[in-house]
N, C-alpha and C positions, 0 to 999 in steps of 0.2 A: 478632304478640307486640311489646311494648314493650319497649325498653331504657332504663335510666337514663341521665342525662346523665353520669354520672360514669364511665360504661363506655366505653372506647375502641372504636371501631369496628372498628380492625383491631388485631391483638395487636401488641405492641410489639417483639415478638422474630418475626423473619421465618421463615417455615416451610423446611424444607428443598427444598421444591418449589421456591420464589420464588428461592432461591440456585441453584438447579441450572438453571433457565431464564434466569437472571441470568448465570452464569458459563457458559452456552452462547453467549448472545447475544455475549457479552465476548469470547469466544474467537472466535466466527464473524466479529467485527468487527476483532480482531487480524489473523486471517487473510487478511480482505479488504484492510487496510491493507498488509500484508506483499506481498500479491501483487500489488498497484498500483505500489508502490516498486520491486518486483523488474522488473515491466514497465516502468516509467519507465525504470529503470535500463540495461534491454537497448536500449529506444529510444535512450537516450542515446550507448550505448557503438555502435552500429551507426551513428547519424548520426556520430559522432565518427570512426568508422573510415573511413567514407566519406568524410569532409572531409579527413582525414588522406591516402586513397588518392588523393584529387582534387589535392592540393597535390603528392603524389609524382609524379604524373602529369605534372604541369605542371613540374617540376623536369625530369622526363625528358625532356620535349618540348624544352625549352630547351635541355638538354645535346646533344640530337641535332642541334638547329638549330646550335650552336656549333661542334661536332665536323665536321661537313659543311661 
C-alpha cells in the first residue's frame, strides 16, 4: 500500500499507549534516581558517623592519657 508524501508517517498526536509507556519509564527513572540518592546519602551519613566516632575516640584516648 502506497502512502502519499504529504501524509505523515506517524500521527501528530501521541497515542495514549505511547504516553503510558513514556510516563511509566519516566516514573521508573525518577524512582531509580531517588533510590540512588538515598543510597548515597546513607553511605555519606555512615562515613560521617564513622569519622566523627573516630575523632571522638581519639579525643577520649588523649583525655585518658592526660588524666593518667
